[in-house]
matplotlib code that plots the C-alpha trace (Angstrom):
import matplotlib.pyplot as plt

x = [-86.5, -83.9, -84.8, -88.6, -87.6, -85.1, -88.2, -90.6, -87.8, -87.8, -91.5, -91.4, -88.1, -85.9, -81.8, -81.2, -77.1, -76.8, -77.6, -75.5, -72.5, -73.0, -73.9, -70.5, -68.6, -70.1, -68.9, -65.3, -65.4, -65.8, -63.1, -60.6, -61.2, -61.1, -57.7, -56.3, -57.4, -55.2, -52.4, -52.2, -52.9, -49.9, -47.3, -47.8, -47.5, -44.5, -42.7, -44.1, -42.2, -39.4, -38.4, -39.7, -36.9, -34.3, -35.2, -34.7, -31.2, -30.4, -31.8, -29.6, -26.8, -27.1, -28.2, -24.9, -22.8, -24.5, -23.5, -20.0, -19.5, -21.3, -18.8, -15.7, -17.3, -17.7, -14.0, -13.4, -15.8, -13.3, -10.2, -11.5, -12.6, -8.9, -7.5, -9.9, -8.7, -4.9, -5.4, -7.2, -4.6, -2.1, -4.4, -4.6, -0.8, -0.4, -2.9, -0.8, 2.4, 0.4, -0.5, 3.2, 4.2, 2.2, 2.8, 6.9, 6.0, 4.2, 7.1, 9.5, 7.2, 7.2, 11.1, 12.0, 9.3, 11.5, 14.7, 13.3, 12.5, 15.7, 17.1, 15.1, 16.6, 20.2, 20.0, 18.1, 21.4, 23.5, 22.3, 22.4, 25.6, 26.4, 25.1, 27.3, 30.2, 29.6, 29.0, 32.4, 33.8, 32.7, 33.6, 37.8, 37.3, 36.5, 39.0, 41.6, 40.8, 41.2, 44.2, 45.6, 44.3, 46.0, 49.4, 49.3, 48.7, 51.5, 53.8, 52.9, 53.6, 56.9, 57.4, 56.1, 58.4, 61.3, 60.8, 59.8, 61.6, 59.9, 56.8, 58.8, 56.6, 53.4, 54.1, 55.5, 52.0, 50.0, 52.4, 51.9, 47.9, 48.3, 50.0, 47.6, 44.6, 46.5, 47.0, 43.5, 42.6, 44.6, 43.4, 40.0, 40.9, 42.3, 38.9, 37.1, 39.3, 38.9, 35.1, 35.6, 37.1, 34.4, 31.6, 33.9, 34.0, 30.4, 29.3, 31.7, 29.8, 26.6, 27.4, 28.8, 25.4, 23.3, 25.5, 25.0, 20.8, 20.7, 22.6, 20.5, 17.1, 18.2, 18.8, 15.3, 13.9, 15.4, 14.5, 10.8, 11.1, 12.0, 9.4, 6.9, 8.0, 7.9, 4.2, 2.6, 4.4, 2.4, -0.4, -0.1, 0.0, -3.0, -5.0, -3.7, -4.6, -8.2, -8.5, -7.8, -10.1, -12.8, -12.3, -11.9, -15.2, -17.1, -15.6, -16.9, -20.2, -20.4, -19.5, -21.8, -24.5, -23.7, -23.7, -27.1, -28.6, -27.2, -28.4, -31.7, -32.0, -31.1, -33.7, -36.1, -34.8, -35.1, -38.6, -39.7, -37.8, -40.0, -43.1, -42.4, -41.3, -44.9, -46.7, -44.8, -45.8, -49.4, -49.0, -47.7, -50.6, -53.0, -51.0, -51.3, -55.0, -55.2, -53.4, -55.7, -58.6, -57.3, -56.6, -60.5, -61.5, -59.6, -61.2, -64.5, -63.5, -63.0, -66.0, -68.0, -66.5, -67.0, -70.7, -71.7, -74.7, -74.1, -76.8, -77.2, -76.9, -73.9, -73.0, -73.8, -71.8, -68.8, -69.7, -69.4, -66.3, -65.1, -66.1, -64.5, -61.1, -61.5, -61.6, -59.1, -56.7, -57.5, -57.0, -53.4, -53.1, -53.7, -51.3, -48.7, -49.3, -48.7, -45.5, -44.5, -45.1, -43.2, -40.1, -40.3, -40.0, -37.4, -35.4, -36.0, -34.4, -31.8, -30.7, -30.6, -28.3, -26.2, -25.9, -24.5, -22.5, -20.6, -20.3, -19.1, -16.3, -15.6, -14.9, -12.6, -10.7, -10.1, -8.9, -7.0, -5.4, -4.5, -2.7, -0.9, 0.2, 1.8, 3.3, 5.1, 6.3, 7.2, 9.1, 10.6, 12.0, 12.9, 14.8, 16.8, 17.6, 18.8, 20.6, 21.9, 23.2, 25.2, 26.7, 28.0, 29.0, 30.8, 32.5, 33.2, 35.1, 36.6, 38.1, 39.0, 40.8, 42.6, 43.2, 45.0, 46.7, 48.5, 48.9, 50.5, 52.8, 53.4, 54.5, 56.6, 58.5, 59.2, 60.2, 62.8, 64.0, 63.8, 65.6, 64.8, 65.1, 63.3, 62.3, 60.3, 57.5, 54.5, 51.4, 48.0, 47.6, 49.9, 53.9, 54.8, 58.1, 59.0, 58.8, 63.2, 63.7, 62.0, 62.4, 64.4, 62.8, 60.0, 60.2, 58.0, 61.2, 61.9, 65.6, 68.2, 67.9, 63.8, 63.7, 65.4, 63.4, 60.3, 61.4, 62.2, 58.5, 57.0, 59.1, 57.8, 54.6, 54.6, 55.7, 52.9, 50.5, 51.2, 50.0, 46.7, 43.6, 42.0, 38.8, 40.3, 39.8, 42.7, 44.4, 47.2, 46.7, 49.8, 48.5, 50.3, 50.9, 52.2, 53.2, 51.5, 54.3, 53.3, 55.4, 57.5, 56.7, 59.7, 60.3, 62.1, 58.4, 56.2, 53.5, 50.7, 49.6, 50.8, 47.9, 49.5, 53.0, 51.2, 49.3, 52.1, 54.3, 51.8, 51.3, 55.2, 55.4, 52.2, 53.9, 57.1, 55.5, 53.5, 57.0, 58.2, 55.4, 52.8, 49.4, 48.0, 44.5, 45.8, 47.1, 45.3, 47.3, 45.4, 46.6, 46.0, 47.9, 48.6, 44.9, 45.8, 48.7, 50.0, 51.5, 49.9, 52.5, 54.2, 57.8, 60.2, 60.2, 56.2, 56.5, 58.8, 56.7, 53.9, 55.5, 55.0, 54.2, 52.0, 51.3, 48.0, 47.3, 43.3, 39.9, 38.9]
y = [-50.4, -52.5, -51.2, -52.3, -56.1, -56.1, -55.2, -57.9, -59.9, -59.1, -59.6, -62.6, -63.8, -64.8, -64.0, -60.5, -60.8, -62.2, -59.4, -56.8, -59.3, -58.3, -54.9, -54.2, -56.7, -54.7, -51.3, -53.1, -53.9, -50.5, -48.8, -51.3, -50.6, -47.1, -47.6, -49.8, -46.7, -43.9, -46.4, -47.1, -42.9, -42.6, -44.7, -43.1, -39.9, -41.0, -42.4, -39.2, -37.1, -38.9, -38.7, -35.3, -34.5, -36.1, -34.3, -31.1, -32.5, -32.8, -29.4, -27.7, -29.3, -28.2, -24.6, -24.8, -26.1, -23.0, -20.7, -21.6, -21.6, -18.2, -17.1, -18.1, -16.8, -13.4, -13.8, -14.3, -11.2, -9.3, -10.5, -9.9, -6.1, -5.9, -7.0, -5.0, -1.8, -2.1, -2.7, 0.9, 2.4, 0.8, 1.8, 5.6, 5.4, 4.3, 7.1, 9.8, 8.5, 8.7, 12.1, 13.0, 11.4, 13.3, 16.4, 15.6, 14.6, 18.2, 19.6, 18.1, 18.9, 22.3, 22.7, 21.1, 23.5, 25.9, 24.3, 24.0, 28.1, 29.2, 26.4, 28.4, 31.5, 30.5, 29.2, 32.8, 34.3, 31.9, 32.8, 36.4, 36.1, 33.9, 36.7, 39.7, 37.1, 37.1, 40.8, 41.3, 38.8, 40.6, 43.9, 42.6, 41.4, 44.7, 46.6, 43.9, 45.0, 48.5, 48.1, 46.2, 48.9, 51.9, 49.6, 49.6, 53.0, 53.7, 51.6, 53.3, 57.0, 55.7, 54.1, 57.3, 59.5, 57.6, 57.2, 61.1, 63.1, 66.3, 67.3, 66.0, 67.9, 67.5, 63.5, 63.9, 65.0, 62.4, 59.8, 61.5, 61.4, 57.6, 56.4, 58.1, 56.3, 53.4, 54.0, 54.6, 51.3, 49.0, 50.6, 49.9, 46.2, 45.5, 46.8, 44.7, 41.4, 42.2, 42.7, 39.3, 37.6, 38.8, 37.7, 34.4, 33.9, 35.0, 32.4, 29.7, 30.6, 30.2, 26.9, 25.6, 27.0, 25.2, 21.6, 22.0, 22.8, 19.8, 17.8, 18.9, 18.5, 15.1, 14.6, 15.7, 13.5, 10.5, 11.2, 12.0, 8.7, 7.1, 8.6, 7.9, 4.3, 4.5, 6.1, 3.2, 0.5, 2.3, 3.0, -1.0, -1.7, 0.8, -1.3, -4.4, -3.4, -2.1, -5.6, -7.2, -4.3, -5.9, -9.1, -8.5, -6.6, -9.3, -12.1, -10.0, -9.4, -13.0, -14.2, -11.3, -12.7, -16.4, -15.2, -13.1, -16.8, -18.7, -16.3, -16.4, -19.9, -20.1, -17.6, -19.9, -23.2, -21.0, -20.3, -23.8, -25.1, -23.0, -23.8, -27.2, -27.3, -24.9, -27.8, -30.7, -28.6, -28.9, -32.7, -32.3, -30.7, -32.7, -36.0, -34.5, -33.9, -37.5, -38.6, -36.3, -38.3, -41.4, -40.7, -39.4, -42.6, -44.5, -42.8, -43.3, -46.8, -47.3, -45.0, -47.8, -50.1, -49.3, -48.1, -51.6, -50.0, -47.5, -46.2, -45.6, -42.3, -42.8, -45.5, -42.5, -40.1, -43.0, -43.4, -39.2, -39.2, -42.0, -40.4, -37.4, -39.3, -41.0, -36.9, -36.0, -38.9, -38.0, -34.4, -35.7, -37.8, -35.1, -32.8, -35.7, -35.8, -32.1, -32.5, -35.1, -33.2, -30.2, -32.6, -33.5, -29.9, -28.8, -32.0, -31.0, -27.8, -29.4, -31.2, -28.2, -26.6, -29.6, -29.4, -25.7, -26.6, -29.2, -26.8, -23.9, -26.7, -27.8, -24.0, -23.6, -26.9, -25.6, -22.1, -23.8, -26.7, -23.3, -21.5, -24.9, -25.3, -21.5, -21.9, -24.7, -23.0, -20.4, -22.8, -24.5, -20.8, -20.4, -23.7, -22.3, -19.1, -20.4, -23.4, -20.6, -18.5, -21.1, -22.4, -18.4, -18.0, -21.6, -20.5, -17.1, -19.0, -21.0, -17.9, -16.4, -19.2, -19.9, -16.0, -16.3, -19.3, -17.4, -14.5, -16.8, -17.8, -14.4, -13.4, -16.4, -16.0, -12.3, -12.6, -15.1, -12.2, -9.7, -11.4, -11.1, -7.5, -5.8, -2.6, -5.4, -7.6, -9.4, -8.2, -10.2, -10.1, -7.2, -6.8, -3.9, -1.5, 1.3, 4.2, 5.0, 1.8, 3.0, 7.3, 9.8, 12.0, 14.1, 13.2, 10.9, 10.1, 6.6, 6.0, 3.7, 1.2, 1.6, 0.9, -2.0, -3.7, -2.7, -4.0, -7.1, -7.5, -6.9, -9.2, -11.8, -10.7, -10.9, -14.4, -15.3, -13.4, -16.0, -18.7, -17.6, -18.2, -15.7, -15.7, -14.3, -10.9, -10.0, -6.8, -5.3, -2.1, 0.2, 2.0, 4.6, 6.2, 8.8, 9.8, 12.8, 14.8, 18.2, 19.1, 22.3, 25.1, 26.1, 26.7, 23.1, 21.0, 20.0, 18.7, 20.7, 17.7, 14.1, 13.4, 14.5, 13.0, 9.7, 10.1, 10.6, 7.9, 5.4, 6.6, 6.5, 2.7, 2.0, 3.8, 2.4, -1.3, -0.4, 0.8, -2.7, -4.4, -4.7, -4.1, -0.8, -2.4, -4.7, -1.9, 0.2, 3.5, 4.6, 7.4, 7.3, 9.9, 9.8, 8.4, 4.6, 4.2, 1.2, 2.7, 5.2, 6.1, 9.6, 8.8, 8.8, 5.2, 4.9, 7.7, 5.8, 2.8, 4.4, 6.0, 2.8, 1.5, -1.5, -3.8, -6.1, -9.0, -8.9, -8.8, -6.2]
z = [44.3, 45.6, 48.6, 48.0, 47.0, 50.1, 52.0, 50.0, 51.1, 54.5, 54.4, 52.1, 54.2, 51.5, 51.5, 49.6, 49.7, 46.2, 44.8, 46.8, 45.6, 41.8, 42.5, 44.3, 41.5, 38.9, 40.6, 41.0, 37.5, 36.7, 38.7, 37.7, 34.3, 35.3, 37.5, 34.1, 32.0, 34.6, 34.5, 30.8, 30.1, 33.0, 31.1, 27.9, 29.3, 31.0, 27.7, 25.7, 28.8, 28.8, 25.1, 25.1, 28.0, 25.7, 23.2, 25.1, 26.9, 23.0, 22.2, 24.9, 23.9, 20.3, 21.2, 23.7, 20.6, 18.6, 21.5, 21.4, 17.8, 17.6, 20.3, 17.7, 14.9, 17.2, 18.0, 14.3, 13.8, 15.7, 14.4, 10.7, 11.7, 13.4, 10.3, 8.1, 10.7, 10.1, 6.3, 6.2, 7.8, 5.8, 2.9, 4.5, 5.2, 1.2, 0.3, 1.9, 0.8, -2.9, -2.7, -0.9, -4.0, -6.3, -4.3, -5.1, -8.7, -8.9, -7.7, -9.8, -13.1, -11.8, -11.8, -14.6, -16.5, -14.4, -15.6, -19.6, -19.4, -17.8, -20.8, -23.3, -21.9, -22.1, -25.5, -26.7, -24.6, -26.2, -30.0, -29.3, -28.1, -31.5, -33.4, -31.8, -31.9, -36.0, -36.1, -34.4, -36.3, -39.4, -37.7, -37.0, -40.6, -42.1, -39.6, -40.6, -44.7, -43.5, -41.9, -44.7, -47.3, -44.9, -44.5, -48.4, -48.9, -46.7, -48.8, -51.8, -49.8, -48.9, -52.5, -53.9, -51.3, -52.2, -56.3, -56.4, -53.2, -54.1, -51.9, -49.0, -46.3, -48.1, -48.2, -44.5, -43.3, -45.2, -43.8, -40.2, -41.2, -42.0, -39.3, -36.8, -39.2, -38.4, -34.7, -34.3, -36.5, -34.4, -31.6, -32.8, -33.9, -30.3, -28.9, -31.0, -30.1, -26.4, -27.1, -29.2, -26.2, -24.1, -26.3, -26.4, -23.1, -22.4, -25.1, -23.0, -19.8, -21.2, -22.8, -19.7, -17.8, -20.8, -20.6, -16.6, -17.0, -19.4, -17.3, -14.6, -16.7, -17.3, -13.7, -13.1, -15.7, -14.2, -11.3, -12.6, -14.1, -10.7, -9.0, -11.2, -11.1, -7.2, -7.4, -9.9, -7.5, -4.3, -6.3, -7.2, -3.5, -3.1, -5.4, -4.1, -0.5, -1.7, -3.3, 0.0, 2.2, -0.2, 0.3, 3.8, 3.9, 2.1, 4.3, 7.3, 5.8, 5.4, 8.6, 10.1, 8.2, 9.2, 12.7, 12.6, 11.4, 13.5, 16.2, 14.7, 14.4, 18.0, 19.2, 16.8, 18.7, 22.2, 21.3, 20.5, 23.3, 25.8, 23.5, 24.0, 27.9, 28.3, 26.8, 28.6, 31.6, 30.4, 29.7, 33.4, 34.6, 32.7, 34.3, 37.9, 37.2, 36.1, 39.2, 41.3, 39.7, 40.2, 43.7, 43.7, 42.2, 44.8, 47.3, 45.9, 45.6, 49.1, 50.4, 48.0, 49.8, 53.5, 52.4, 50.1, 49.8, 47.0, 45.3, 41.2, 41.7, 42.9, 40.1, 37.0, 39.3, 39.3, 35.3, 35.0, 36.7, 34.2, 31.1, 32.6, 33.3, 29.8, 28.4, 30.1, 28.8, 25.3, 25.6, 27.6, 24.6, 22.0, 24.2, 23.5, 20.1, 19.5, 21.6, 19.5, 16.0, 17.8, 18.9, 15.1, 14.2, 16.5, 14.9, 11.7, 12.7, 14.7, 11.6, 9.5, 11.7, 12.3, 8.5, 8.9, 11.7, 9.4, 6.3, 9.0, 10.4, 6.9, 6.0, 9.2, 8.3, 5.3, 6.6, 9.2, 6.5, 4.3, 7.6, 8.6, 5.1, 5.1, 8.5, 6.9, 4.0, 6.8, 8.8, 6.0, 5.0, 8.2, 8.0, 4.9, 6.0, 9.6, 7.3, 4.8, 8.3, 9.4, 6.3, 5.9, 9.6, 9.0, 5.6, 7.6, 10.5, 7.9, 6.3, 9.8, 10.8, 7.8, 7.8, 11.3, 10.4, 7.6, 10.0, 12.4, 9.8, 9.0, 12.1, 13.0, 10.1, 10.4, 14.0, 12.3, 10.1, 12.2, 15.2, 18.8, 19.1, 22.1, 20.1, 17.9, 19.7, 19.0, 20.6, 20.1, 16.5, 15.9, 14.8, 16.6, 15.5, 17.9, 16.1, 16.7, 14.5, 11.6, 12.0, 13.1, 16.3, 15.4, 11.3, 9.3, 6.9, 7.0, 8.1, 6.0, 8.8, 8.5, 4.9, 4.9, 7.9, 5.6, 2.8, 4.4, 5.8, 2.5, 0.5, 3.5, 3.2, -0.8, -0.3, 1.9, -0.1, -3.3, -1.2, 0.2, -1.3, -4.1, -2.3, 1.1, 1.5, 3.6, 3.9, 5.8, 8.5, 9.3, 12.2, 13.5, 17.2, 19.0, 22.3, 24.2, 24.3, 22.3, 19.4, 19.6, 17.4, 15.1, 11.0, 11.2, 12.7, 9.7, 12.1, 13.8, 15.9, 17.2, 15.2, 12.0, 12.7, 13.3, 10.1, 8.0, 9.8, 9.0, 5.2, 4.8, 5.7, 3.5, 0.3, 0.8, 1.3, -2.7, -3.9, -2.9, -5.2, -2.2, -4.0, -2.8, -2.3, 0.3, 2.3, 4.7, 6.7, 9.8, 12.7, 16.3, 17.2, 21.2, 22.0, 22.0, 24.5, 25.4, 28.7, 30.4, 32.5, 32.4, 32.0, 28.8, 28.8, 28.9, 26.3, 24.2, 24.3, 23.0, 19.9, 17.5, 14.4, 14.6, 11.7, 11.5, 9.0, 9.2, 6.8, 5.1]

ax = plt.figure().add_subplot(projection="3d")
ax.plot(x, y, z, "-o")
ax.set_aspect("equal")
plt.show()
């Protein structure tokens, strides 16, 4: 129609350019509107995609936190499993101990039963022996009565013989018979007495055996009571371990359930994240399609600009293209809304997971605080133990120092009393007497000079002991030493070895000190023989130095 008008215009000679301008302006407005719609859709999609990306980043961070917490929970589960394994091992060991204790208790009961049987047998034997003793006593009394009767008859016969003086032969025969009967009765009485003594000895033995069995039964009873108490204690420990195992098992099951729930939530979030990523990919594809449509529209606009003679069919095609683009935009908006709804659901799930994570963190903080409190108590106990150890060490050091002070005083005054003699010397914390000062050669009997020296030492020690505090647990050790010369065998030697000789000399010195007033619980006699020499040379002078008595004031 336009072509027809143009032709008529050409025919009529009129200007048709304004009509083209109107058509081009209308087409340009339509294209600008479509481009504006595309730009707005692209902006909306960009905002939606950026918000979705941020939500996905948050979800990824939460999933990472959940994975970390899951690894921590798995570590805690492994620790709980190891603790459960240890508790089960302890329970098995306790069960083994319990079975062993039960077997021991059964054995003790069997032994107690056997002891009771033996005791009953011994009681029966005692009763039988008592009955035999009673019978023997009755027989002895009967024998004594018969002996008394025979003696009376003998007396009567003698009286009759003396009074009558007749029938001497018959009387002598009767007297002889009576004497034989009396001898047999005496023999029977002696046999009865021996039997009675044997019966009494057997009865005494049975009584001793019965007393021993009673003591054994009492001991077994006490041991059974102690074993029963031990078994009850072990059973209580087993019950406690079973309770701990049940608690650990429940905690492990709870932890595993929480871990499985966290894994399920993480899988659900991963699935939703993948769905959201798919939706985002679809939206991205729609955006790309819109971009391609916009590029096509721009190309069409350029083509229309170049052609400037676009027909109505082309305008209709452009309108259809615009409608298609509008539908694509609406589809993209719908997909964006669906993605937004999915994002809201993901946010709700993330909030729920956050709450659960907070609860887990609270529980972990509670457990950590309990552990810190226990560690603080342990540290406090360790501090108290260390303080007590320091105080004990200080007290021991003070006691040792005080004892050393009294030892120094004792040795100094002892040197003043005994004088500067070469055979008496101080070596470290010991006061050394050469054996020749106190004993004759080869003897353990103190000489008069030795007794005087020991008496002086004892008096001095008693004077110093009165000033030593009561709590100081001191003791004077008397050490006997000998040389390595073998002892010659002979009738005059009472000692087989040098060790016996050194022991006898140390005991002699200690006994003399006790006789002079030193308490026996403050003296200790020891012997070293020839095995602690001060001079290892094989010379008479070295052997003389090795023969010695050492006094050492030390703590017990």
